[in-house]
C-alpha positions in Angstrom: 109.4 112.3 95.3 107.2 110.8 92.3 103.4 110.4 93.4 100.7 108.7 90.3 96.9 108.8 89.2 95.3 106.8 90.7 92.4 107.0 88.7 95.5 106.9 85.8 98.3 105.4 86.8 100.0 106.3 83.9 100.1 109.9 84.8 103.2 110.1 87.0 104.6 113.5 88.3 106.8 114.8 91.1 106.3 116.3 93.8 106.2 120.4 92.4 104.1 119.2 89.9 100.9 118.0 91.8 102.2 120.8 94.6 101.3 123.1 91.3 98.7 121.1 89.3 96.6 119.9 92.4 94.3 117.2 91.0 95.2 114.8 88.0 93.2 113.9 84.8 89.8 112.7 85.6 89.7 114.1 88.9 92.2 112.0 90.4 93.9 112.2 93.6 98.1 112.3 93.4 99.4 109.3 96.0 102.8 108.4 96.4 104.7 105.7 94.4 106.9 104.0 96.6 106.6 105.0 101.0 109.2 104.0 103.1 109.4 103.8 106.8 112.2 105.5 108.0 115.3 105.1 110.3 116.1 105.5 114.4 112.4 107.1 114.8 112.6 106.8 118.8 115.4 109.5 118.0 114.3 111.9 115.4 111.0 111.5 117.9 113.3 113.7 120.9 113.8 116.9 118.6 111.6 119.6 118.5 109.1 119.9 115.9 110.3 122.2 113.1 114.0 120.1 113.6 111.9 117.0 113.3 109.5 118.2 110.5 112.3 118.9 108.2 113.8 115.3 108.4 109.9 113.8 108.0 109.4 115.7 105.0 113.0 115.8 102.6 112.3 111.6 103.1 108.8 112.5 102.0 109.7 114.6 99.3 113.2 113.6 98.3 115.1 115.9 96.1 112.5 117.8 94.8 113.3 120.7 97.1 116.6 121.3 97.9 117.8 121.1 102.1 117.7 125.4 101.9 114.2 125.6 100.3 112.7 122.9 102.4 114.6 123.7 105.9 112.7 127.9 104.9 109.7 126.9 103.9 109.0 124.7 107.3 110.9 127.0 109.4 108.0 129.9 108.3 105.0 127.4 108.0 105.7 125.5 111.7 105.8 128.7 114.0 103.6 128.2 116.7 102.9 125.0 118.8 100.5 121.2 119.0 100.6 120.8 122.7 99.3 117.7 124.0 97.0 118.6 126.8 96.2 115.8 129.2 92.1 115.8 129.8 92.2 112.8 131.3 94.2 110.3 133.3 95.3 108.2 129.8 93.6 110.8 127.0 95.2 113.5 125.5 94.2 116.6 123.3 96.6 118.0 120.5 95.6 121.0 120.1 96.3 122.1 117.0 94.3 125.8 116.8 97.6 127.5 118.1 98.5 129.1 115.1 97.2 131.9 113.3 93.9 131.3 112.0 92.9 128.8 115.3 93.1 125.7 113.0 94.6 122.2 112.6 94.7 123.6 108.8 97.3 126.2 109.7 100.0 123.8 109.7 99.1 122.3 106.0 97.7 125.7 104.7 101.2 127.4 105.4 103.0 124.6 104.1 101.1 124.7 100.6 101.7 128.5 100.1 105.7 128.3 100.8 106.3 125.2 98.6 104.2 127.2 96.0 105.4 130.4 96.4 109.2 129.2 96.5 108.1 127.1 93.3 106.2 129.5 91.4 108.7 131.7 91.4 106.3 134.4 90.2 104.3 132.9 88.1 100.4 133.3 88.2 98.1 131.1 90.0 94.7 131.3 90.8 94.3 128.8 93.6 90.6 127.9 93.7 89.3 126.2 97.0 86.4 124.9 99.2 85.9 125.2 102.0 83.8 124.2 105.1 84.8 126.2 107.8 88.7 126.6 108.6 90.0 125.8 105.2 89.3 128.5 103.8 90.9 131.0 106.7 93.7 128.9 106.2 94.2 129.2 103.1 93.1 133.1 102.9 95.7 133.8 105.4 98.5 131.7 104.4 98.5 133.5 100.6 97.6 137.0 101.3 99.6 138.9 99.6 102.2 136.7 97.5 102.8 138.0 94.5 102.1 136.5 91.7 98.3 134.7 93.6 95.2 135.1 93.1 92.8 133.2 96.1 88.9 132.1 95.4 87.6 130.6 98.2 84.2 129.0 97.9 81.5 128.0 100.9 78.6 126.9 101.7 76.3 130.5 102.7 75.1 129.8 105.8 76.4 127.3 107.1 79.7 128.0 108.8 79.9 130.5 111.6 79.9 133.4 110.9 83.7 133.6 113.1 84.8 131.4 110.9 83.5 133.7 107.3 83.8 136.6 109.2 88.2 135.5 109.2 88.6 135.1 106.0 86.1 137.4 103.7 87.5 140.7 105.6 91.0 140.1 103.5 90.3 141.8 99.8 93.5 141.6 98.2 94.7 138.9 96.4 91.7 137.1 98.7 88.1 136.2 96.6 84.9 135.1 98.7 81.9 133.4 97.5 78.9 132.4 99.2 77.5 129.7 97.3 73.3 129.3 98.0 74.2 124.7 98.8 76.5 122.5 100.8 79.8 122.0 101.1 79.1 119.3 99.0 78.0 122.1 96.4 80.9 123.7 96.6 83.1 121.0 95.9 81.5 119.3 93.1 82.3 123.1 91.7 85.9 123.3 91.8 86.4 119.8 90.6 83.7 121.2 87.5 86.6 123.7 87.0 89.3 121.3 86.6 87.7 119.3 83.9 87.1 122.8 82.1 90.2 122.8 80.5 90.4 125.5 78.9 89.4 127.4 81.6 91.8 126.2 84.3 94.0 127.1 81.5 93.5 130.0 81.6 93.3 131.5 85.1 96.1 128.8 85.6 94.0 127.1 88.4 94.8 125.1 91.0 93.7 124.0 94.7 94.4 123.9 98.1 92.1 122.0 99.2 93.3 118.9 101.7 93.2 116.9 98.1 96.7 119.0 97.5 99.4 116.8 98.2 101.6 119.3 100.2 99.1 119.8 102.7 99.0 116.4 102.6 102.4 115.8 103.5 102.2 118.7 106.2 99.7 117.2 108.3 102.0 113.8 108.5 104.3 116.4 111.0 101.9 117.0 113.4 100.8 113.1 114.2 104.8 112.6 115.5 104.5 116.0 117.4 101.7 114.5 119.1 103.9 111.1 120.1 106.3 112.8 120.5 104.8 114.6 123.8 103.6 111.2 125.5 105.6 108.8 127.3 108.5 106.3 126.1 107.0 103.3 127.2 103.1 104.0 126.6 103.7 105.6 122.3 103.2 102.1 120.7 99.3 102.0 122.4 98.1 105.1 121.2 95.2 104.5 119.5 93.9 108.8 117.3 90.7 109.5 117.3 90.1 111.3 114.3 87.3 114.2 113.6 86.4 113.7 110.3 85.0 115.5 107.0 86.7 115.5 104.0 89.2 113.2 105.5 92.6 114.9 104.9 93.1 114.3 108.7 93.1 111.3 109.2 94.8 110.2 105.7 98.0 111.8 107.6 98.0 110.1 110.3 97.4 106.7 108.4 100.8 107.7 106.4 102.8 108.9 109.6 102.1 105.3 110.9 102.9 103.8 107.6 106.2 105.7 107.7 106.8 104.1 111.1 105.1 106.9 113.4 104.2 103.5 116.5 100.9 104.3 117.3 99.0 101.6 117.9 95.5 102.5 115.8 93.5 105.1 114.0 88.8 106.0 114.7 86.8 107.9 112.9 85.6 109.7 114.4 82.2 111.8 112.4 79.0 113.6 112.7 75.7 112.6 111.5 77.5 112.3 107.4 78.2 108.8 109.1 79.4 107.7 105.5 82.4 106.0 106.5 81.7 104.3 109.4 78.2 102.6 108.0 81.5 101.3 104.7 84.2 100.8 107.4 80.4 98.7 109.3 78.9 97.5 105.8 81.6 97.2 102.6 78.4 99.2 101.0 79.7 103.3 99.3 76.1 105.3 100.3 76.4 107.9 101.4 72.7 110.3 101.7 72.2 113.4 101.7 74.4 115.9 103.1 72.8 116.9 106.7 74.1 120.0 107.9 75.3 119.8 112.0 76.7 122.3 114.7 79.6 120.3 113.8 79.8 122.0 110.3 83.1 121.5 109.2 82.8 117.3 109.2 79.3 118.2 107.7 80.8 115.8 103.9 78.7 112.9 102.9 81.9 112.8 100.4 85.0 112.9 101.7 87.7 113.6 98.7 90.2 111.8 100.5 88.8 108.5 101.1 90.5 106.7 98.2 93.8 107.7 99.6 92.9 105.4 102.3 91.6 102.8 100.3 95.4 103.3 98.5 96.9 102.5 101.7 95.6 99.5 102.7 94.9 98.5 99.1 98.5 98.4 98.2 99.4 96.6 101.4 100.9 99.8 103.6 98.1 98.8 106.4 95.8 96.6 107.8 92.2 97.6 107.2 92.3 96.5 111.6 94.1 99.6 111.5 91.0 102.3 111.6 87.5 101.7 112.6 84.1 104.7 113.0 81.9 105.7 115.2 78.9 108.5 114.0 78.4 111.1 117.1 75.2 112.5 116.5 73.3 115.8 117.5 72.7 115.1 121.6 75.4 112.8 121.9 78.2 115.6 120.1 77.2 118.2 122.8 76.6 115.5 125.4 80.4 114.8 125.4 81.0 118.6 124.8 79.9 118.5 128.8 81.6 116.4 129.8 85.0 118.1 128.4 84.1 120.7 130.7 83.4 119.2 133.8 86.8 117.6 132.7 87.8 121.6 133.3 88.2 121.2 129.5 86.7 123.6 127.0 85.9 122.5 123.9 84.3 122.9 120.7 81.9 120.3 118.6 84.7 118.7 116.1 87.1 118.0 119.2 84.0 116.5 121.5 83.2 114.3 118.7 85.9 112.3 118.5 86.6 112.3 122.0 83.3 110.8 122.3 84.3 108.0 120.2 86.9 107.7 121.9 85.9 107.7 125.4 83.7 104.5 123.2 86.1 102.3 121.9 89.2 103.0 124.2 90.2 100.4 126.4 92.2 100.2 129.7 95.8 100.0 128.4 96.0 102.3 125.6 96.6 105.8 125.1 94.0 108.1 124.0 94.2 111.5 121.6 91.3 113.5 119.9 92.5 116.5 117.7 91.6 119.8 118.6 90.7 121.0 115.4 89.5 124.9 116.1 90.0 127.1 118.9 86.3 126.1 120.8 86.2 130.2 120.4 85.6 129.4 116.6 81.7 128.0 117.6 81.4 130.9 120.5 77.3 130.7 120.3 76.8 126.8 120.0 79.8 126.3 123.0 78.0 129.4 125.2 75.1 127.9 124.2 75.2 123.9 125.2 77.8 125.5 127.8 75.5 128.5 129.7 79.5 130.2 129.9 80.4 132.7 127.9 83.6 132.2 126.0 86.2 135.4 125.3 87.9 135.9 122.0 91.4 135.5 120.5 92.5 138.6 119.6 92.7 136.8 116.0 88.5 136.4 116.1 88.2 139.7 117.8 90.1 141.6 115.4 87.9 140.7 112.4 84.5 140.2 114.3 83.4 144.0 113.1 84.6 143.8 110.0 83.6 143.6 106.4 83.1 141.3 104.4 83.6 141.4 100.9 82.4 137.9 100.1 80.1 138.3 96.5 76.9 135.8 96.8 76.9 133.0 93.6 73.9 130.4 93.1 75.6 126.7 92.9 75.4 127.0 89.3 79.0 126.2 87.9 78.0 129.0 84.8 78.0 131.6 86.8 80.9 131.0 89.0 83.5 130.7 85.8 81.8 134.2 84.9 82.4 135.6 87.6 85.7 134.2 88.0 87.2 135.3 84.5 85.9 138.7 85.2 87.6 139.0 88.2 90.8 137.2 87.3 91.7 137.3 83.7 93.5 141.2 84.2 95.6 139.6 86.7 96.4 136.8 85.4 
């Protein structure tokens, strides 16, 4: 697989290079040089998740990993289900929270960890990533105790749920967590600054596990096929996906799935008040506002990093811009959506509720709607209980870490302080 840098098309790398490098020059994202359609998609949809994913990812990645490597990686990474649950007559939730950290990012995080472990072959690497909630836990658990790999996770202090935080700040060992005095965009900027500092990057052998890393993105393509595989064949061409969107990696993966042949009709980018993309789709003007804190905190992103990949898919003729629309769901309607789902017998959390509400607004009578359930409602227990007025029990994964000690440290939003902290922490280990 060959990939090029969207900011410098002369920089062309292989899949394993892109996985190890994370970002290209000038903070550019890597993008596939070619995206070909799969053959026999209907037959492919009849296969089980792991077997189908082996075909899809082999098609995308090519010979950069051996068949044996790729098969082992996928079997280890995709060890849980992604069921499609019916909510209404023509409306379903794709539940992506049945992995070890109860969030959709388990798919990408675990796949990347296994890829990097296989590719690095013992080389010392430091993973530096920012999280608005679920990425931190998925990455931490995926890389926990993998030899030769240290992980540093930045997150906005006081702006993610306590249970989200406990899932990744209580592990210790090779997992190091830092609470930044700022918002997610500030954390993301610190990651970019770290990669721009060439000496720092080389000293710690930096890599990133955000959805900017191509391995995470490609892994997420697979669960869109899994969703459609659970829809009756006669209805597949009418499927509309509504994707709760923050950094836009999830949506990008869905659009890549359609590009390589997934038989679906269109996509809805559902955001909270941080609505840069829906406004852009309506007006053609890219004008990010200051990030607003909302109850759907994992989507509190006003400058989504993955958007250039979406534009590349459209600009290079892979997709028509007509396949994508946007919608903004405010705090009041987020709560309304949660209550509507509960009345239908389905308990959900704010992010999925936003996707559900956008889908209800835009879905036509002859279409089949699928909204993505990106996290278990218990990860947002306080919010869900306050909105619905009913208690939620904790799954075992959350109950086990809820009372554990956090190993996180607090830092100002200051690159020099982060750099000093990481160098003092990790140079003896690299």
